[in-house]
C-alpha positions, 0 to 999 in steps of 0.5 A: 594636590598633595599626597596627603589629600589624594584620598581613596574612599571605600564605602563597600565592606572590603577585607582590610587586607586588600586596602593594606595591599593597595596602600603599600603599592600606592603610597601616594594615595590615602585609602579609607574604609567607611562601610555605609550606604548613607553619604551623610554618615561620612564627614564632609571634610572627607568628601571634600578631599576624595579623589577616587570613590569605590561604592555601591550606591553611597553617592554624595551631592556633586558639591560635596566632592570638588576633587572627585574624579572617578567612581568605581561601582561595586556592581556590574551594572549602573542602572541604580545610579543613573538618576543621581546628580553625581552620575550626571556630572563630569565624574567618570564612572566604571563598573565591576562588569565581569565579576558575575561572568563565571557564576552566572554562566554556570547558572545558565547551564544549571537551568538548561541542563535541569530543563532538558534532562527533566530534573524537575520531573524527577524531583517530583517523582522523588517526592512521591517516593516511587517511580512510574511504571517502566512503560512510562519512564521513556516518555517522562524522562528521556532527555534532550541533549544540548549537543547540536542545539542553538543558543541565542545570547541576547547581549554579548558582554562579559556574561554572554561571552562566558556563556558562549565559551561553555556552550561551545564545550557542550557542542552547541551552535552559538548566536549572539546579539551585539551592538556595534561592529567591534567584536572584542571585549573592552571590559575586564576579563578574568584569565581563561574566561569569556571570549576576549576576541569575539570569535566564538559565535557562529553568527552575530546579529544587531538589535534590529535582527533580534527576531531573526535570531530568536527564530533560530534559537533553541535556548535564548539567554537574556543578558542585556543591561536594563536601559531605555532601549532594552526595557520591554525588548521581549514583548509579544512580537519577540515571544511569538518569533521564538520557537514553540519549544524554545527555552528562555533564561533571563538573568538580566532584569525583569523589566527587559520582558513585558511580563504579561506577554511572557505569562501568555507565552508560557501559558499558551505555548508560544515558547516551551519554558523559561528559567527566571531569576529576575522579575518586574516586582521582587520579591515575586508576590505569592499570588503571581501566576508565574509561581504556578506555571509547570513550565517555569523554573524560578529562582530568587535573583540569586544567579549573581551570588558567589562567595568569590564576589568581593575578591573578584571585585577587588581584582577589577578595582586593583587593575583599574587603580593601576591604570588610573595611576599610569594615566591609562584608560579605565576598564568598564567605563560607563557610557553615560548616554547609554547608561551602561 
């Protein structure tokens, strides 16, 4: 394959400065920006020469890309491309896993601190323009400390590992559910973040031991990818296994929870409360009962928002490009059988 035809096609909206940097570093590659979500808007002659594709979901039919060897996704998950014919082809897929670890871990603790330090109740009284009588303030506003509580992290990937790192700083006991025996993080890790060696949890649990872990946890963080195995993982039995005062935080996907069971758990006091950033139907319909539950904190799928997303995604792509050009295994490879 000639140097002129080793094309790298980027369909995400990247700062051209990154592209210029990569072009200077790897002159054997030809980088092209075509920011679009519609594969048909890119000339077929470009598709025929593409060797590397960086995209969110602009995927062509396999027959358009005879030279394509690797797709780097702009997203941390791959669930949105699982049914595409290109995904089922021999082309290797990698993700931007790790890009959300810092900001979503901060979201987790923003919600936990808000809940246990009674922030919603304080804002409610602030809106009234007055405080309750002195004799009521203790009962209404006395906080619970995170120090000494147990946090159960369901899914010990890049986000779960950064949650564990912050939890240890808060003096918490950390439990983690993970598939497999290898405790190390095999994905991309930003320096100074996460738990690369898998040494932070006080105990690991297998998926078969989920309910055992839930029974011990004061805070439960759902951080698993959405796969056929995790869909509906949090059903009635899971919620009933949790402590009656446990606080649930879901930053994964709404379908990991069976929503009718979640609503009952919150309404009937099977668990204490929840912070929910994701739902089975988004945006959440105005008539949905979750809006009106007093023990729920709701956000509009924004836990992953950060002004640093594109820069961090570019850093992950750059590291994988370097590995690709050296003939080394890529980071964040998608296991096509598991879907993540």
